[in-house]
FIZA-509230 format. One line per field, with one value per residue (C-alpha): x, z, y; residue in one letter. Coordinates in nm, 2 decimals, m for minus. Layout:
N
x (X  ...)
z (Z  ...)
y (Y  ...)
type (A  ...)
This chain:
465
x (0.00  0.12  0.27  0.06  m0.27  m0.20  m0.29  m0.53  m0.77  m1.11  m1.28  m1.21  m1.55  m1.37  m1.22  m0.86  m0.98  m0.72  m0.43  m0.08  m0.13  m0.44  m0.25  0.06  m0.15  m0.36  m0.04  0.10  m0.22  m0.34  m0.09  m0.24  m0.57  m0.81  m0.60  m0.31  m0.52  m0.78  m0.65  m0.29  m0.41  m0.50  m0.16  0.03  m0.18  m0.08  0.28  0.39  0.70  0.79  0.50  0.76  0.93  0.60  0.52  0.87  0.85  0.50  0.60  0.88  0.64  0.40  0.68  0.76  0.39  0.36  0.67  0.54  0.20  0.37  0.57  0.26  0.04  0.30  0.32  m0.06  m0.25  m0.60  m0.89  m0.89  m0.54  m0.43  m0.75  m0.67  m0.31  m0.42  m0.65  m0.37  m0.11  m0.31  m0.65  m1.00  m1.09  m0.80  m0.91  m1.27  m1.16  m0.93  m1.16  m1.49  m1.33  m1.17  m1.50  m1.67  m1.38  m1.40  m1.78  m1.77  m1.49  m1.71  m1.97  m1.72  m1.56  m1.90  m1.99  m1.66  m1.70  m2.06  m1.93  m1.71  m1.99  m2.23  m1.95  m1.95  m2.33  m2.48  m2.83  m2.80  m2.85  m2.55  m2.74  m2.83  m2.46  m2.37  m2.66  m2.53  m2.18  m2.29  m2.50  m2.22  m1.95  m2.19  m2.28  m1.91  m1.83  m2.13  m2.00  m1.68  m1.38  m1.20  m1.44  m1.31  m0.96  m1.03  m1.19  m0.89  m0.64  m0.76  m0.83  m0.47  m0.32  m0.48  m0.37  m0.02  0.00  m0.13  0.11  0.40  0.31  0.26  0.61  0.77  0.60  0.69  1.06  1.08  0.92  1.15  1.45  1.33  1.30  0.92  0.84  0.68  0.78  1.07  1.23  1.11  1.43  1.40  1.17  0.86  1.06  1.23  1.00  0.65  0.76  1.04  1.05  0.86  0.62  0.39  0.66  0.66  0.28  0.22  0.45  0.27  m0.07  0.09  0.23  m0.11  m0.27  0.00  m0.03  m0.40  m0.34  m0.16  m0.47  m0.58  m0.24  m0.37  m0.61  m0.34  m0.29  m0.66  m0.68  m0.37  m0.57  m0.79  m0.50  m0.35  m0.03  m0.08  0.27  0.44  0.18  0.23  0.60  0.61  0.38  0.56  0.91  0.81  0.63  0.94  0.99  0.62  0.58  0.89  0.80  0.42  0.38  0.70  0.81  0.48  0.43  0.79  0.70  0.39  0.54  0.84  0.62  0.32  0.32  0.21  m0.03  m0.21  m0.59  m0.61  m0.41  m0.71  m0.99  m0.89  m0.67  m0.29  m0.25  m0.50  m0.36  m0.01  m0.11  m0.32  m0.02  0.20  m0.06  m0.09  m0.41  m0.68  m0.45  m0.64  m0.98  m0.80  m0.65  m1.01  m1.09  m0.80  m0.92  m1.26  m1.11  m0.91  m1.22  m1.42  m1.12  m1.12  m1.49  m1.45  m1.15  m1.32  m1.64  m1.42  m1.21  m1.51  m1.69  m1.38  m1.30  m1.66  m1.65  m1.33  m1.46  m1.77  m1.56  m1.38  m1.70  m1.68  m2.00  m2.35  m2.35  m2.56  m2.26  m2.06  m2.28  m2.09  m2.24  m2.03  m1.72  m1.82  m1.95  m2.25  m2.44  m2.13  m2.09  m2.46  m2.43  m2.11  m2.27  m2.58  m2.38  m2.18  m2.49  m2.64  m2.34  m2.42  m2.78  m2.66  m2.45  m2.77  m3.01  m2.78  m2.49  m2.45  m2.43  m2.45  m2.23  m1.94  m1.97  m1.93  m1.63  m1.46  m1.52  m1.32  m1.06  m0.77  m0.88  m0.59  m0.35  m0.52  m0.49  m0.12  m0.06  m0.24  m0.02  0.30  0.21  0.10  0.42  0.63  0.46  0.42  0.77  0.92  0.66  0.74  1.12  1.06  0.80  0.79  1.09  1.03  0.72  0.92  0.91  0.91  1.11  1.08  1.40  1.62  1.37  1.28  1.44  1.25  0.92  0.97  1.07  0.74  0.55  0.72  0.63  0.26  0.26  0.42  0.14  m0.12  0.05  0.05  m0.32  m0.39  m0.21  m0.40  m0.76  m0.87  m0.76  m0.81  m1.18  m1.10  m0.86  m1.11  m1.39  m1.19  m1.06  m1.42  m1.52  m1.21  m1.26  m1.63  m1.54  m1.26  m1.50  m1.75  m1.48  m1.34  m1.69  m1.75  m1.41  m1.49  m1.83  m1.71  m1.42  m1.68  m1.91  m1.62  m1.51  m1.86  m1.89  m1.56  m1.64)
z (0.00  m0.08  0.21  0.11  0.19  0.47  0.83  0.75  1.04  0.89  0.67  0.30  0.25  0.27  m0.07  m0.14  m0.35  m0.23  m0.47  m0.36  m0.49  m0.26  0.04  m0.03  m0.05  0.25  0.44  0.30  0.35  0.66  0.87  0.74  0.92  1.09  1.40  1.21  1.01  1.28  1.62  1.60  1.66  2.02  2.08  1.93  2.15  2.46  2.40  2.16  1.95  2.17  2.01  1.76  2.04  2.15  1.81  1.77  2.10  2.05  1.69  1.81  2.04  1.75  1.53  1.79  1.82  1.44  1.42  1.68  1.51  1.17  1.30  1.42  1.13  0.88  1.06  1.12  0.86  1.00  0.97  1.35  1.36  1.72  1.85  1.70  1.81  2.17  2.17  2.04  2.28  2.60  2.57  2.43  2.70  2.57  2.21  2.32  2.52  2.26  1.97  2.10  2.27  1.94  1.76  1.98  1.92  1.55  1.53  1.75  1.54  1.23  1.39  1.51  1.16  1.00  1.23  1.16  0.78  0.80  0.97  0.68  0.43  0.63  0.63  0.25  0.22  0.52  0.61  0.52  0.81  0.95  1.01  0.64  0.54  0.80  0.68  0.32  0.41  0.61  0.32  0.07  0.28  0.40  0.04  m0.06  0.21  0.13  m0.22  m0.30  m0.09  m0.39  m0.38  m0.03  m0.17  m0.46  m0.24  0.00  m0.29  m0.43  m0.09  0.02  m0.31  m0.26  0.10  0.02  m0.26  m0.05  0.24  0.00  m0.16  0.18  0.29  m0.03  0.01  0.38  0.33  0.06  0.29  0.58  0.36  0.21  m0.14  m0.17  m0.37  m0.16  0.18  0.41  0.61  0.98  1.10  1.46  1.56  1.62  1.78  2.04  2.08  2.22  2.55  2.41  2.29  2.61  2.66  2.90  3.06  3.12  3.17  2.83  2.68  2.86  2.72  2.37  2.41  2.50  2.21  1.97  2.09  2.00  1.67  1.55  1.58  1.26  1.16  1.26  0.97  0.72  0.92  0.91  0.54  0.47  0.53  0.23  0.00  m0.27  m0.08  0.30  0.41  0.16  0.21  0.59  0.56  0.31  0.52  0.84  0.69  0.55  0.87  1.01  0.72  0.68  1.04  1.04  0.72  0.74  1.11  1.26  0.94  0.88  1.25  1.25  0.94  1.10  1.43  1.24  1.01  1.23  1.59  1.81  2.01  1.70  1.74  1.37  1.45  1.65  1.48  1.12  1.18  1.16  0.79  0.67  0.91  0.78  0.41  0.49  0.67  0.36  0.16  m0.11  m0.30  m0.26  m0.07  0.25  0.10  m0.10  0.22  0.36  0.08  0.18  0.54  0.42  0.22  0.52  0.73  0.47  0.42  0.80  0.79  0.51  0.67  1.01  0.87  0.70  1.01  1.25  1.02  0.98  1.35  1.43  1.16  1.30  1.65  1.54  1.34  1.67  1.86  2.04  1.92  1.77  1.48  1.27  1.24  1.07  0.77  0.45  0.11  m0.20  0.00  0.23  0.60  0.51  0.84  1.02  0.79  0.85  1.23  1.24  1.03  1.24  1.56  1.41  1.31  1.65  1.80  1.57  1.70  2.05  1.98  1.89  2.15  2.45  2.39  2.76  2.92  2.71  2.42  2.63  2.84  2.52  2.41  2.75  2.73  2.42  2.51  2.60  2.41  2.16  2.46  2.58  2.23  2.22  2.55  2.42  2.11  2.31  2.55  2.26  2.07  2.38  2.40  2.03  1.93  2.15  2.03  1.67  1.72  1.88  1.65  1.31  1.27  0.89  0.96  1.09  0.77  0.99  1.31  1.60  1.65  1.95  2.09  2.37  2.49  2.27  2.34  2.71  2.63  2.44  2.73  2.97  2.74  2.74  3.12  3.13  2.91  3.15  3.44  3.26  3.18  3.55  3.64  3.40  3.50  3.14  3.06  3.40  3.33  2.99  3.16  3.43  3.18  2.93  3.23  3.34  2.99  2.95  3.29  3.20  2.86  3.02  3.29  3.02  2.80  3.09  3.19  2.83  2.83  3.15  3.03  2.70  2.87  3.11  2.82  2.63  2.95  3.01  2.65  2.66  2.97)
y (0.00  0.35  0.54  0.84  0.68  0.43  0.50  0.78  0.77  0.85  0.59  0.59  0.76  1.09  1.18  1.29  1.59  1.85  1.90  1.98  2.34  2.37  2.25  2.46  2.78  2.69  2.65  2.98  3.18  3.01  3.21  3.54  3.56  3.79  3.79  3.96  4.21  4.30  4.19  4.32  4.68  4.61  4.45  4.75  4.99  4.79  4.71  4.99  4.91  4.61  4.43  4.31  4.12  3.98  3.85  3.70  3.52  3.38  3.30  3.08  2.90  2.84  2.71  2.45  2.35  2.32  2.11  1.87  1.86  1.81  1.51  1.34  1.43  1.31  0.98  0.95  1.16  1.22  1.46  1.46  1.59  1.67  1.51  1.18  1.21  1.28  0.98  0.76  0.89  0.97  0.80  0.85  1.11  1.33  1.31  1.38  1.69  1.83  1.77  1.90  2.21  2.30  2.24  2.49  2.73  2.70  2.74  3.04  3.19  3.14  3.37  3.63  3.65  3.68  3.97  4.15  4.10  4.23  4.54  4.61  4.56  4.79  5.05  5.04  5.01  5.21  5.11  4.75  4.51  4.33  4.01  3.99  4.00  3.74  3.51  3.55  3.47  3.16  3.03  3.08  2.90  2.63  2.56  2.56  2.31  2.09  2.04  1.85  1.92  2.06  2.36  2.44  2.40  2.64  2.90  2.89  2.89  3.22  3.37  3.29  3.41  3.75  3.77  3.67  3.91  4.20  4.13  4.10  4.44  4.59  4.48  4.61  4.95  4.96  4.88  5.14  5.40  5.31  5.35  5.67  5.53  5.56  5.88  6.15  6.00  6.07  5.79  5.80  5.64  5.52  5.80  5.59  5.30  5.51  5.82  5.85  5.67  5.45  5.09  4.98  5.27  5.07  4.87  4.50  4.49  4.63  4.37  4.10  4.21  4.23  3.89  3.74  3.91  3.78  3.42  3.40  3.58  3.27  3.05  2.87  2.72  2.38  2.37  2.26  1.93  1.87  1.93  1.72  1.40  1.48  1.57  1.35  1.31  1.37  1.30  1.53  1.80  1.81  1.80  2.08  2.30  2.25  2.31  2.65  2.76  2.94  3.19  3.24  3.34  3.56  3.73  3.78  3.84  3.97  4.15  4.33  4.43  4.57  4.78  4.91  5.03  5.18  5.39  5.48  5.62  5.32  5.54  5.67  5.62  5.51  5.19  5.06  5.24  5.16  4.87  4.88  4.80  5.05  5.31  5.26  5.29  5.60  5.74  5.69  5.88  5.62  5.70  5.43  5.20  5.21  5.12  4.85  4.70  4.69  4.46  4.24  4.24  4.13  3.85  3.74  3.73  3.53  3.30  3.23  3.16  2.91  2.74  2.72  2.57  2.31  2.24  2.22  1.97  1.75  1.75  1.65  1.38  1.23  1.23  1.04  0.80  0.72  0.68  1.02  1.19  1.15  0.91  1.14  1.38  1.11  1.06  1.11  1.20  1.26  1.23  1.51  1.49  1.71  1.67  1.79  2.08  2.18  2.14  2.35  2.62  2.63  2.65  2.94  3.13  3.06  3.25  3.54  3.55  3.54  3.85  4.03  3.88  3.86  4.09  4.18  3.83  3.51  3.62  3.75  3.43  3.23  3.43  3.39  3.02  2.98  3.24  3.00  2.69  2.71  2.69  2.37  2.22  2.31  2.13  1.82  1.84  1.86  1.58  1.36  1.42  1.33  1.00  0.92  1.01  0.74  0.49  0.57  0.54  0.20  0.06  0.25  0.48  0.49  0.70  1.00  1.20  1.51  1.52  1.76  1.96  1.87  1.62  1.61  1.93  2.17  1.99  2.06  2.42  2.46  2.31  2.55  2.84  2.73  2.71  3.06  3.20  3.05  3.21  3.55  3.51  3.44  3.77  3.99  4.08  4.10  3.75  3.58  3.53  3.37  3.14  3.03  2.99  2.78  2.58  2.51  2.40  2.18  2.01  1.94  1.79  1.59  1.45  1.36  1.20  1.00  0.88  0.77  0.60  0.41  0.31  0.18  m0.01  m0.16  m0.26  m0.42  m0.61  m0.75  m0.85  m1.02  m1.21)
type (X  X  X  X  X  X  X  X  X  X  X  X  X  X  X  X  X  X  X  X  X  X  X  X  X  X  X  X  X  X  X  X  X  X  X  X  X  X  X  X  X  X  X  X  X  X  X  X  X  X  X  X  X  X  X  X  X  X  X  X  X  X  X  X  X  X  X  X  X  X  X  X  X  X  X  X  X  X  X  X  X  X  X  X  X  X  X  X  X  X  X  X  X  X  X  X  X  X  X  X  X  X  X  X  X  X  X  X  X  X  X  X  X  X  X  X  X  X  X  X  X  X  X  X  X  X  X  X  X  X  X  X  X  X  X  X  X  X  X  X  X  X  X  X  X  X  X  X  X  X  X  X  X  X  X  X  X  X  X  X  X  X  X  X  X  X  X  X  X  X  X  X  X  X  X  X  X  X  X  X  X  X  X  X  X  X  X  X  X  X  X  X  X  X  X  X  X  X  X  X  X  X  X  X  X  X  X  X  X  X  X  X  X  X  X  X  X  X  X  X  X  X  X  X  X  X  X  X  X  X  X  X  X  X  X  X  X  X  X  X  X  X  X  X  X  X  X  X  X  X  X  X  X  X  X  X  X  X  X  X  X  X  X  X  X  X  X  X  X  X  X  X  X  X  X  X  X  X  X  X  X  X  X  X  X  X  X  X  X  X  X  X  X  X  X  X  X  X  X  X  X  X  X  X  X  X  X  X  X  X  X  X  X  X  X  X  X  X  X  X  X  X  X  X  X  X  X  X  X  X  X  X  X  X  X  X  X  X  X  X  X  X  X  X  X  X  X  X  X  X  X  X  X  X  X  X  X  X  X  X  X  X  X  X  X  X  X  X  X  X  X  X  X  X  X  X  X  X  X  X  X  X  X  X  X  X  X  X  X  X  X  X  X  X  X  X  X  X  X  X  X  X  X  X  X  X  X  X  X  X  X  X  X  X  X  X  X  X  X  X  X  X  X  X  X  X  X  X  X  X  X  X  X  X  X  X  X  X  X  X  X  X  X  X  X  X  X  X  X  X  X  X  X  X  X  X  X  X  X  X  X  X  X  X  X)
């Protein structure tokens, strides 16, 4: 049997409709998300120029996580990704906890991205209702994901191509402006990096807030390992995506953030109000560049919606395939888990309705509940990799197409970094509630998963006896 198709967790009813060009562009564009375009403004306002350090530090942590995930996903390609790895390494309860918490995160994110995209549309077309735009976006991406998986791949290919092109152009213009080579602009030198309060204008506390904002901006990179299981060559796809993660993070995140804080005063209100990229282009006085960047931000939001509907449906499908959820969600038609797609879309739209019906209590509670889920997932990834790497070296070393650097030292370093982020969250009033809410949801899911595991083990034991 070919090494590219063996050991794929879900049943063969899922097709391998994603081409290598789809996977490559998903990997390339997946790092450029709404967190970078929309969320980075708050981080800059909190940390000032030191936000570059925050993004670099959290970027190193993300690279370690992706390397660990890539090692496991190349050895065991699965639509369940880290959830399936956690089940294999730790136990069914771990797969249940990681999978369903991430499903809730993705579905909620779909709603949030729909709301943000609708706000852009109503800014262009005043008087139109936000909910109508959200409903339109949900219908479009639900329909795209209900069709063959190659439709998802094509959407993401062109979305990612536009995002990559926009960021590349932004970086070129930014470097030209910084060096004084852009016509009509003077080089700012180090004025904005050392002035207005210095490199650390809000001290260590501001850097901590910026660090926490940057950590969560990297969410979404995991989608490529989920998509790899439906590609024509899962092992090659994962290996290629993981190996290029370092320069993608350095260039797109750290590089563009460095350009922004060098060109625009960090305390400018436009950085938060308009978004850092639009504010930078407006500051340079490039005609029409700001509105054009708004189009790119809209595309980034729609791309994230599309990817999250896809990721949520595949995670749910994989969980059901492993006996960890309602059987109805596992029904496949035309190579697509359409019931899971519909359920994920309905949950996402329900989050949007909550934002209108209960904006003061229920919706903020939901946002807090998913606030630190990505960190929980990363911990499951690290623990799973520690266990599976030794098992692979002992039983199937030929599967290690991707290897974690300096194992196990850097795995432990990554785990220490995750614990440090948890500690920092506990110290900050704004993030403490998120930490506790996510912790409560995680403990609840772990208890349910463990109870299910014990029940199934008991049933298997009584059947065997």
